C-alpha positions in Angstrom: 60.3 115.8 94.4 60.7 112.6 96.5 64.1 111.0 96.7 65.1 107.8 98.2 68.7 107.5 99.6 70.4 104.2 100.2 74.0 102.9 99.9 76.4 100.0 100.7 74.3 97.1 99.5 77.5 94.9 99.2 75.8 92.4 97.1 77.6 89.0 97.2 79.1 89.7 100.6 79.8 86.7 102.8 79.8 86.5 106.7 82.6 84.2 107.8 82.3 82.5 104.4 78.4 82.1 104.7 76.4 83.6 101.8 74.0 86.5 102.5 72.4 86.5 99.0 69.1 85.0 100.3 68.8 88.0 102.7 69.9 90.4 100.0 67.2 89.1 97.7 64.6 89.7 100.4 65.8 93.3 100.9 65.6 93.9 97.2 62.0 92.8 97.2 61.1 95.0 100.2 63.1 97.9 98.6 61.2 97.7 95.3 57.9 97.7 97.4 59.0 100.8 99.5 59.9 102.7 96.3 56.5 101.9 94.9 54.4 102.6 97.9 56.1 106.0 98.4 55.8 107.2 94.8 59.6 107.9 94.7 60.8 110.2 91.8 64.6 109.6 92.2 66.5 106.7 93.7 70.1 107.5 94.9 72.4 104.6 95.6 75.6 106.1 97.0 78.2 103.5 96.2 79.4 100.0 97.2 76.8 98.2 95.1 79.0 95.1 95.3 81.4 93.7 97.9 84.2 92.9 95.5 85.5 94.4 92.3 84.9 91.0 90.6 81.4 90.3 91.8 79.6 87.0 91.6 77.2 86.4 88.7 74.4 85.9 91.2 75.2 89.4 92.7 75.2 91.1 89.3 72.0 89.4 88.2 70.3 90.6 91.6 71.6 94.2 91.0 70.3 94.3 87.3 67.0 92.8 88.5 66.8 95.6 91.2 67.5 98.3 88.7 64.8 97.0 86.3 62.2 97.0 88.9 63.0 100.1 90.6 63.3 102.2 87.4 60.0 100.6 86.2 60.7 101.2 82.5 62.0 104.7 82.9 59.2 105.9 85.1 61.6 107.0 87.7 65.3 108.0 87.5 68.0 105.8 89.5 71.3 107.4 90.1 74.1 105.1 91.0 77.8 106.0 92.0 80.7 103.8 92.5 82.0 103.1 96.0 85.5 101.9 97.0 84.5 98.2 96.7 83.1 98.6 93.2 85.0 98.1 89.9 84.1 101.4 88.2 84.3 100.0 84.6 82.4 96.9 85.4 79.6 98.8 87.3 79.0 101.0 84.2 79.1 98.3 81.6 75.5 98.5 80.9 75.4 102.4 80.7 74.4 102.5 76.9 71.2 100.5 77.7 70.7 102.0 81.2 69.8 105.4 80.0 66.9 104.1 78.1 65.5 102.8 81.5 66.2 106.0 83.5 69.4 104.7 85.0 72.4 106.8 85.5 75.6 104.9 86.3 78.7 107.1 87.3 82.1 105.4 87.8 84.6 108.0 88.7 84.8 111.5 90.4 84.7 113.6 87.3 82.3 111.3 85.2 79.8 113.0 82.9 76.3 112.0 82.3 74.8 112.0 78.8 72.5 115.1 78.1 69.1 114.2 76.7 66.3 111.7 77.4 66.7 109.5 80.5 63.8 107.0 80.7 60.7 109.2 80.5 62.6 112.2 82.0 65.4 114.3 80.8 69.0 115.3 81.7 68.9 119.0 80.9 72.6 119.7 81.6 75.7 117.8 82.6 79.4 118.0 83.0 82.2 116.6 84.9 80.9 115.9 88.4 77.3 117.4 88.1 74.1 117.0 86.2 70.7 118.8 86.1 67.6 116.4 85.7 64.0 117.3 85.0 61.4 115.0 86.6 57.8 115.8 86.3 58.6 119.4 85.5 60.8 119.7 88.6 64.4 120.3 88.2 67.3 119.0 90.5 71.0 119.9 90.2 73.0 117.0 91.5 76.7 117.1 92.4 78.3 113.7 92.1 81.6 112.4 93.5 82.1 108.6 93.2 84.7 107.2 95.5 87.5 109.7 95.4 90.8 107.8 95.8 94.0 109.7 95.8 94.8 108.3 92.4 91.5 109.3 90.9 92.0 112.8 92.3 95.5 112.8 90.8 96.8 113.7 94.3 100.4 112.8 95.2 100.9 112.4 99.0 104.4 111.6 100.0 105.3 109.6 103.1 107.6 112.3 104.5 104.5 114.6 104.9 103.0 114.6 108.4 99.5 113.1 109.0 98.0 116.4 109.6 99.2 117.9 106.4 98.2 114.8 104.4 94.7 115.1 105.9 94.5 118.6 105.0 95.8 118.1 101.4 93.2 115.4 100.6 90.3 117.0 102.4 91.1 120.4 100.7 91.3 118.8 97.3 87.9 117.4 97.8 86.6 120.6 99.1 88.0 122.5 96.0 86.1 120.1 93.7 82.9 120.6 95.6 83.4 124.4 95.6 83.6 124.5 91.8 80.7 122.2 91.2 78.4 123.8 93.8 78.5 127.0 91.6 75.9 125.0 89.5 73.3 125.4 92.2 70.4 127.8 91.6 67.6 129.2 93.7 65.0 127.6 91.3 66.4 124.1 91.5 66.4 121.3 94.1 70.2 121.2 95.1 71.8 118.0 96.4 75.0 116.1 96.4 76.0 112.5 96.4 79.4 110.9 97.3 81.1 107.9 98.8 83.7 108.9 101.3 84.7 109.3 104.9 83.8 112.4 106.8 85.5 113.1 110.0 83.1 112.4 112.9 81.4 109.6 111.2 81.1 106.3 113.3 82.6 103.2 111.7 82.0 99.5 112.1 84.3 96.6 111.7 82.7 95.6 108.4 84.1 98.5 106.4 87.4 98.2 104.7 89.4 101.1 106.1 89.9 103.8 103.5 91.3 106.4 105.9 95.0 105.4 106.0 95.7 107.1 109.2 93.3 109.8 108.6 94.8 110.9 105.2 91.6 110.1 103.4 89.2 111.7 105.7 87.2 114.8 104.7 86.3 117.7 107.0 82.6 118.2 107.0 83.2 122.0 106.1 84.8 120.9 102.9 81.6 119.4 101.7 79.2 121.5 99.4 77.1 122.8 102.4 75.1 124.9 100.0 73.1 121.6 99.1 69.8 121.1 100.7 70.8 117.3 101.3 74.2 115.5 101.0 73.6 111.7 100.5 76.6 109.7 101.5 77.9 106.1 101.3 80.6 104.2 102.9 79.8 104.0 106.6 77.5 101.1 107.5 75.8 102.9 110.4 73.0 105.2 109.5 73.8 108.6 110.8 73.8 112.4 110.4 77.1 114.2 110.4 76.4 117.4 112.5 77.0 120.9 111.1 75.3 124.3 111.1 74.3 124.5 107.6 72.6 121.4 106.0 71.8 117.7 106.1 74.9 115.4 105.7 73.5 111.8 105.9 75.0 108.3 105.6 72.2 105.8 104.7 74.2 102.9 106.1 74.0 99.4 104.9 70.7 97.5 104.6 71.9 94.4 106.4 74.1 93.7 109.5 77.5 92.9 107.9 79.4 92.2 111.1 78.8 91.6 114.8 79.8 95.3 115.4 76.6 96.3 113.8 74.2 94.4 116.2 73.2 97.4 118.3 71.1 99.4 115.9 68.4 99.3 113.2 69.2 99.5 109.5 67.1 101.9 107.2 66.6 104.0 104.1 65.9 107.7 104.0 63.1 109.4 102.0 63.5 113.1 101.2 60.6 115.3 100.2 62.3 118.4 98.9 61.4 121.7 97.1 63.6 124.4 95.8 64.8 126.8 98.4 63.3 125.0 101.3 64.4 122.7 104.1 63.8 119.0 103.1 61.4 116.8 105.1 63.3 113.6 105.9 61.7 110.2 106.8 63.6 107.3 108.1 62.2 104.0 106.9 63.3 101.1 109.0 64.3 97.8 107.4 63.6 94.3 108.5 66.4 92.3 110.0 65.9 89.1 107.9 68.5 87.1 109.8 69.9 88.8 112.9 73.6 88.3 114.0 73.7 87.1 117.7 76.6 86.7 120.2 75.8 83.9 122.6 78.0 83.9 125.8 77.8 80.7 127.9 79.5 79.9 131.2 80.5 76.3 130.2 80.2 73.8 127.5 77.0 72.1 129.0 75.2 75.5 128.9 76.4 76.1 125.4 75.1 72.7 124.1 71.7 73.5 126.0 71.5 76.9 124.5 72.0 75.5 121.1 69.3 72.9 121.5 66.7 75.5 122.9 67.4 78.0 120.0 67.9 75.4 117.2 65.0 76.6 115.2 65.7 80.3 115.4 66.9 81.8 112.0 69.9 83.7 113.3 73.8 83.9 112.7 75.6 82.9 115.8 78.9 83.8 117.3 79.2 81.5 120.3 81.6 82.3 123.2 82.2 79.7 125.8 83.9 80.1 129.2 86.1 76.9 129.8 89.3 75.8 131.6 89.8 73.1 128.9 89.8 72.8 125.2 86.5 72.4 123.4 86.6 68.9 121.7 85.7 68.3 118.1 82.9 66.1 119.5 81.4 69.0 121.4 81.7 71.3 118.5 79.9 68.7 116.3 77.0 68.5 118.7 76.6 72.1 118.9 76.5 72.6 115.1 74.1 69.8 114.6 71.7 71.3 117.2 72.2 74.8 115.7 72.9 75.5 112.2 74.6 78.8 111.2 77.0 78.9 114.0 79.8 81.1 112.6 82.3 80.9 115.2 82.9 78.9 118.4 85.3 80.9 120.6 86.6 79.5 123.9 87.1 82.0 126.8 89.8 80.4 129.0 89.1 80.6 132.6 92.1 81.7 134.7 92.6 82.1 138.4 93.7 85.2 140.1 97.0 83.3 141.0 97.6 82.5 137.4 97.0 86.0 136.3 99.3 87.5 138.8 102.1 84.9 138.0 102.1 85.1 134.3 100.9 88.6 133.4 103.7 90.7 132.0 102.8 94.3 131.4 105.8 95.3 129.5 104.9 92.6 126.9 101.5 94.0 126.3 100.4 97.0 124.1 98.0 99.7 125.4 95.2 98.1 123.5 95.7 94.7 124.9 96.1 96.1 128.5 92.8 97.9 128.3 91.1 94.8 126.8 92.5 92.6 129.5 91.5 95.1 132.2 87.9 95.6 130.8 87.4 91.8 130.6 88.9 91.2 134.2 86.4 93.9 135.6 83.3 93.1 133.5 83.8 89.5 132.3 83.1 90.5 128.7 85.3 91.9 125.9 85.0 95.5 125.1 83.1 96.5 121.9 84.9 97.5 118.7 83.2 100.9 119.3 84.5 101.3 122.9 87.9 100.2 122.0 88.1 102.8 119.1 87.0 105.4 121.6 89.5 104.4 124.2 92.5 104.5 121.5 91.2 107.8 120.2 91.4 109.4 123.8 94.9 107.8 124.2 96.1 109.2 121.0 94.7 112.6 121.7 96.5 112.6 125.1 99.8 111.6 123.3 99.4 114.5 120.9 98.8 116.9 123.8 102.1 115.8 125.6 
């Protein structure tokens, strides 16, 4: 069986109020082409279809168009689970018609698929949180856990409980559900799991809305159903594998760059060729970057204007940082935006002399995060990335815990 794993489409998402629908439409076109060319049997979309619980009409239209073209009249099964951005009820509103097209939409952690025909294939067995499908005489048992909020898990976590205990409680609850569901796996079936959650050790980006709440909604990798041959995850926008000693635990990531913290790596999909009882063959399919996000750092206003003129025809989103010892006038801003459209932000980096820094810098008024950021900028003349800042704060917090 050939399975395609994707997630975090965030249809309807804006970038600093700029629409990304045109890029998302291009992605859907390429996605359908990839599915066709690779003869995919089962498509898994692991949550966050939309960016908002009340998606725009254009975003919903694009999603339904994608489902129709991917399923191809029921020739293949498409399995969709809800993420933390999705409105579960709205996501599955079309379920009565979807089964006829081979589309399975699951909104909640204990949702139950309908047994019977699903497009040209069959759902042989199903219950809360699992289903068994038959595709071209091959069978797959799939554990499903759409975004498991505390409310949806009926978990009550009080403020007076310590962070470590809250984390253990949530992770253990998720682990308990997976343990029960994984009893459905058999030696003669393809065994996989699909969920939308945060696994400890995963690398975040700034475009994700934080669902951890201080670590309370983080799941230990060993509370996942590691008897599965492949675990398809959504939520984190960076494609990555969570290391463990038993199976493949993979975040597909988002198909587009959704913030400047996502500049440094490629976006992709995963195609899994899998048979019962055997290690799956996994291929990464890189996606086009239809309109890259770039950060332009200029030494002065004149250089910024020149850079905008030289790159005016390039189809990119731009964050513009300009070193200056004076305010950037509206006239200068107008010139730059006329020369280069799609400038999302113009940020002045105020130059200060050593004497000014020494005279006015008050360490006692600064947080540890601000101190590190200022020191890093002073040494390297660039601001630390979000990833570097997160790593620094993690080390600081670990030191505090040891003390």
